[in-house]
C-alpha positions in Angstrom: 135.5 113.9 93.9 131.9 113.4 95.2 129.3 112.6 92.6 127.4 115.7 91.2 124.2 114.5 92.8 125.9 114.7 96.2 127.7 118.0 95.7 124.6 119.8 94.4 122.0 118.6 96.8 119.4 121.3 97.5 120.2 123.2 100.7 116.6 124.4 101.5 113.2 122.9 101.0 112.4 125.6 98.5 115.2 124.3 96.3 113.9 120.8 96.2 112.3 119.9 92.8 108.9 118.1 93.0 107.1 116.7 96.0 104.9 119.8 96.2 102.1 117.7 97.7 104.4 117.7 100.8 106.6 120.7 100.4 104.1 123.3 99.3 103.9 126.3 101.6 100.3 125.5 102.6 100.9 121.8 103.2 100.7 120.1 106.6 104.1 118.5 106.2 105.8 121.8 105.3 104.2 123.7 108.1 105.1 121.0 110.6 108.8 121.0 109.5 108.9 124.9 109.6 107.6 124.8 113.1 110.8 123.1 114.3 108.9 120.3 116.1 110.0 117.2 114.2 107.9 114.1 114.6 108.9 110.5 113.9 108.5 110.0 110.2 108.9 107.4 107.5 109.6 108.5 103.9 108.4 106.1 101.3 109.0 106.3 97.6 111.3 105.3 94.7 115.0 106.1 94.7 116.2 109.5 93.4 113.1 111.5 94.3 114.5 113.5 97.3 113.9 111.4 100.4 117.5 111.7 101.7 117.8 115.3 100.6 114.7 116.4 102.5 115.7 114.4 105.6 119.1 116.1 105.5 117.6 119.6 105.2 115.3 118.8 108.1 118.2 117.6 110.2 120.4 120.6 109.5 117.6 123.0 110.5 116.5 121.1 113.6 119.4 121.9 115.9 119.5 118.3 116.9 122.5 116.0 116.9 122.3 114.0 113.7 123.2 110.3 113.3 123.0 108.6 109.9 122.7 104.9 109.4 122.0 102.7 106.4 119.9 99.6 106.8 122.1 97.6 104.4 125.2 98.0 106.5 124.2 99.1 110.1 124.2 96.6 112.9 122.5 96.5 116.4 125.8 97.8 117.7 125.5 100.9 115.6 122.0 101.5 117.1 123.5 101.2 120.6 126.2 103.7 119.7 123.4 106.2 118.7 121.5 105.5 121.9 124.7 106.1 124.0 124.4 109.8 123.2 121.1 110.0 125.1 121.5 112.1 128.2 125.0 113.3 127.2 126.2 116.7 126.1 126.1 115.5 122.5 122.4 114.8 122.8 121.5 117.9 124.7 119.6 119.5 121.8 118.0 116.2 121.0 119.1 113.3 118.8 117.8 112.8 115.2 118.5 109.4 113.7 118.2 109.3 109.9 117.9 105.6 108.9 118.0 105.0 105.2 116.7 101.7 103.7 115.0 100.7 106.9 113.4 97.8 105.2 116.7 95.9 105.5 116.6 96.1 109.3 115.2 92.9 110.8 112.4 92.8 113.4 114.8 92.8 116.4 116.8 95.7 115.1 113.6 97.7 114.5 112.3 96.7 118.0 115.5 98.1 119.5 114.3 101.6 118.5 110.9 101.4 120.1 111.7 102.5 123.7 113.7 105.6 122.8 111.1 106.7 120.2 108.3 106.1 122.7 110.1 108.2 125.3 111.0 110.9 122.8 114.8 110.7 123.5 115.4 110.0 119.8 113.5 111.3 116.8 113.5 108.9 113.9 113.3 109.8 110.2 113.5 106.6 108.1 113.3 106.1 104.4 112.4 103.1 102.3 111.8 102.3 98.6 109.5 99.4 99.7 105.9 99.6 100.9 106.4 100.3 104.7 103.2 98.5 105.6 104.7 95.3 104.3 108.3 95.7 105.5 108.3 97.7 108.8 107.3 96.2 112.1 103.8 97.3 113.1 104.8 98.6 116.6 107.4 100.9 115.0 105.1 101.9 112.2 102.3 102.9 114.6 104.7 105.4 116.2 105.6 107.1 113.0 103.8 109.1 110.3 104.3 107.8 106.8 104.8 110.3 103.9 104.9 109.1 100.3 107.4 110.7 98.0 106.1 110.5 94.4 108.1 109.8 91.2 109.3 113.0 89.7 108.0 114.1 86.3 110.1 115.3 83.4 109.4 119.0 84.3 110.7 118.4 87.8 113.8 116.7 86.4 114.4 119.5 83.9 114.2 122.2 86.6 116.7 120.2 88.7 119.0 119.9 85.7 118.9 123.6 85.0 119.7 124.4 88.6 122.5 121.8 88.6 124.0 123.2 85.3 124.1 126.7 86.8 125.8 125.6 90.0 128.2 123.3 88.0 129.1 126.3 85.8 130.0 128.3 88.9 132.0 125.4 90.3 134.0 125.0 87.1 134.1 128.8 86.4 132.7 128.0 83.0 129.2 128.5 81.6 127.2 125.4 80.9 124.9 125.7 77.9 122.4 122.9 77.3 120.5 122.8 74.1 116.7 122.6 74.7 116.4 119.2 73.0 119.3 117.9 75.1 117.6 119.1 78.3 114.3 117.5 77.2 116.0 114.2 76.4 117.9 114.1 79.7 114.7 114.9 81.6 112.7 112.2 80.0 115.4 109.5 79.9 115.9 109.6 83.7 112.7 107.7 84.4 111.9 110.1 87.3 115.2 109.6 89.0 117.0 112.9 89.7 120.1 111.2 90.8 120.4 109.4 87.5 119.7 112.6 85.5 122.4 114.4 87.4 124.8 111.6 86.8 124.1 111.7 83.0 124.5 115.5 83.0 127.9 115.3 84.7 129.1 112.8 82.2 127.9 114.9 79.3 129.4 118.1 80.7 132.7 116.5 81.3 132.8 115.3 77.7 131.8 118.7 76.3 134.8 120.7 75.1 135.4 124.3 76.4 135.0 126.9 73.7 135.1 130.6 74.5 134.6 129.9 78.2 131.5 127.7 77.6 130.7 124.0 77.5 127.8 123.2 75.2 125.9 120.0 75.8 124.2 118.8 72.6 121.4 116.2 72.0 124.0 113.9 70.4 126.1 113.9 73.6 123.3 113.1 75.9 121.9 110.4 73.6 125.2 108.6 73.9 125.2 108.9 77.7 121.5 107.9 78.2 120.9 105.5 75.3 117.9 103.8 76.9 115.0 105.4 78.8 115.4 104.6 82.4 112.4 102.7 83.7 111.7 101.7 87.3 110.9 98.1 87.5 111.5 95.6 90.3 109.7 92.3 89.9 109.3 92.1 93.7 108.4 95.8 94.3 105.5 98.2 94.0 106.5 99.3 90.5 105.9 95.8 89.2 102.4 95.6 90.6 101.5 99.1 89.6 102.5 98.5 86.0 100.6 95.2 85.7 97.6 96.7 87.5 97.6 99.6 85.0 98.0 97.2 82.1 95.0 95.1 83.1 92.8 98.1 84.0 93.6 99.8 80.7 92.4 96.7 78.8 89.3 96.5 81.0 88.7 100.2 80.5 88.8 99.7 76.7 91.8 102.1 76.2 94.1 100.3 73.6 96.7 103.2 73.7 97.2 102.9 77.4 97.2 99.1 77.3 99.9 99.1 74.6 102.0 101.6 76.7 102.0 99.3 79.7 102.6 96.3 77.5 105.7 98.1 76.1 106.9 98.7 79.7 106.5 95.1 80.6 108.3 93.9 77.5 111.1 96.4 77.8 111.7 95.0 81.3 111.7 91.5 79.8 108.6 90.5 81.8 106.9 88.3 79.3 105.3 86.1 81.9 103.3 89.0 83.5 102.3 90.4 80.1 100.9 87.0 79.0 99.2 86.1 82.3 97.4 89.4 82.8 96.3 89.4 79.1 94.8 85.9 79.5 93.1 86.9 82.8 91.5 90.0 81.2 90.2 88.1 78.2 88.4 85.7 80.6 87.3 88.1 83.3 86.5 91.3 81.5 85.5 90.3 77.9 84.0 87.0 79.0 80.6 86.2 77.6 80.4 89.3 75.5 82.8 87.6 73.1 83.7 84.1 74.4 85.6 83.2 71.3 88.3 85.6 72.4 89.6 83.2 75.0 91.1 80.6 72.5 92.3 83.5 70.3 94.2 85.1 73.2 95.4 81.7 74.3 96.9 81.2 70.8 98.5 84.6 70.9 100.0 83.8 74.3 101.3 80.4 73.1 102.8 82.1 70.0 104.5 84.7 72.2 106.1 82.1 74.4 107.2 80.1 71.4 108.8 83.1 69.7 110.3 84.7 72.8 111.4 88.3 72.9 111.5 90.5 70.9 109.2 88.8 68.4 106.7 88.0 71.1 105.6 91.6 71.0 103.8 90.9 67.7 101.1 88.5 68.8 100.8 90.2 72.1 100.2 93.6 70.5 97.4 92.1 68.4 95.8 90.4 71.4 96.0 93.4 73.6 94.3 95.6 71.1 91.7 93.0 70.5 90.9 92.6 74.2 90.9 96.4 74.8 88.5 97.1 71.9 86.2 94.1 72.5 82.8 94.4 74.2 83.0 93.8 77.9 81.0 91.6 80.3 81.9 90.3 83.8 78.5 88.6 84.4 80.0 85.1 84.7 82.7 86.4 87.1 80.1 88.2 89.2 77.8 85.2 89.3 80.7 82.9 90.4 81.6 85.4 93.2 78.0 85.3 94.4 77.9 81.5 94.4 81.3 81.3 96.1 80.0 83.7 98.8 77.1 81.3 99.6 79.4 78.3 99.7 81.8 80.1 102.0 78.9 81.0 104.2 78.0 77.3 104.6 75.0 77.4 102.3 75.4 74.0 100.6 73.1 71.2 101.6 72.7 67.7 100.1 72.8 67.3 96.4 69.2 66.8 95.1 68.4 63.1 94.7 67.7 63.4 91.0 71.2 64.8 90.4 73.1 62.2 92.4 75.1 59.5 90.9 73.0 56.3 90.4 72.9 54.2 93.6 70.5 52.3 95.7 68.2 54.2 98.1 68.5 53.4 101.8 65.7 51.9 103.7 64.9 55.3 105.3 64.3 57.0 101.9 60.8 58.4 101.8 60.7 58.4 98.0 62.7 55.7 96.3 64.3 56.0 92.8 66.3 58.8 91.3 63.6 60.3 89.1 66.1 62.3 87.0 64.7 64.0 83.9 67.0 63.7 80.9 66.8 67.2 79.3 67.2 65.8 75.7 64.0 63.9 76.0 62.0 67.0 76.1 61.1 69.8 73.6 63.9 72.4 73.2 66.2 70.0 75.2 65.0 71.5 78.4 62.7 70.5 81.3 62.0 72.2 84.5 63.8 70.5 87.4 65.5 71.5 90.6 69.2 71.5 90.3 70.3 73.5 93.4 70.2 72.1 96.9 67.0 72.8 98.9 68.6 75.5 100.9 69.4 77.5 97.7 66.7 76.4 95.4 65.5 79.9 94.7 69.0 81.5 94.5 69.9 83.5 91.3 73.5 84.2 90.6 73.7 84.9 86.9 72.1 87.9 85.1 72.4 88.2 81.4 74.6 91.1 80.3 73.4 93.8 77.9 75.8 92.8 75.1 74.6 91.2 71.9 75.6 87.6 72.6 74.2 87.4 76.1 71.0 89.1 75.0 70.6 86.6 72.2 71.0 83.8 74.7 68.5 85.4 77.0 65.9 85.7 74.2 66.5 82.0 73.3 66.0 80.7 76.8 63.0 82.9 77.5 61.4 81.4 74.4 62.3 77.9 75.4 61.2 78.2 79.0 58.1 80.1 78.1 59.0 83.2 80.0 58.2 86.8 78.9 
């Protein structure tokens, strides 16, 4: 028997749960599809969010001859077989090629589609779970419109489960009753993957006994089926980079709750390396001179985490993440270095001032002989005015004191020493 997710696929766009940014009645995507003029498209998004379902509905309503290929198994010969229908009776109403997992097609295979797409003899709908701008050949990408399918939320999943339970009840000639807490648990445990949610539902329904013509699905049943919350995480994919980006930005934004949430997701996925690395980066980049002592503190926490390993590593990391998130912030050193780097990359360097060079003899052509370096500790306040930057940059200013307590204290100290207001 086909899996429940396959048997109960929505038959119209109105039955699809979620993706209302595309499928809403007033959206450009929906109006284009309803017009019957199907352009070349690439559907991009995580698995189980409706890409294949929407493509199938479009194909059924298009009147075109449909070919389905999967990038993991299809060959160049399969593409040639599709193109063989061009100009034949089978392709009289047009040919629609649905290519799932197109990211697995190599460059030559993707190029083989260019001519027919350019001529309009074949309409392509491709889907991918990977960022198409990284994995799809540019010439093919430029001939298609990319639409992003977003991860489903728990409300979308719950609606899909209710629809599926109703249709499953008709199929089995038996009412399916789901307790509200069971529905809520299934919806949240699927991690935004409708296919996974429907699989868990089918398992629970099959196990539920029939009493008085009804199968009752309880919270205990679904907890046994979906013991751990599903979480999308591919260390080479967009989800990985989205999570670590949110993790770092939450610490930078001084939101300890969000930072702990993303730390938990990293640790649940076993990604201790990313959790430690981004924590260390944020301490240096975003707290910085506002609380410079935080750097050795976070380093100690990271060392402890790596020594302990998971699951105990979560203890020092939680402490450090909260500390970083709640510490005062300053990126003045980082900003100053960026400005200095920009000058270096622009070729603004020049010779090192003579007084700063390593001691060596002057050449015969030296206008002023001798190093004439002023040793700062020989002067009051351990400071003396002296040119340190090359001549071409002698008036450059990269660093500006931040408005936090420590940098303002340093500013006041040096203004006093240097006799500035």
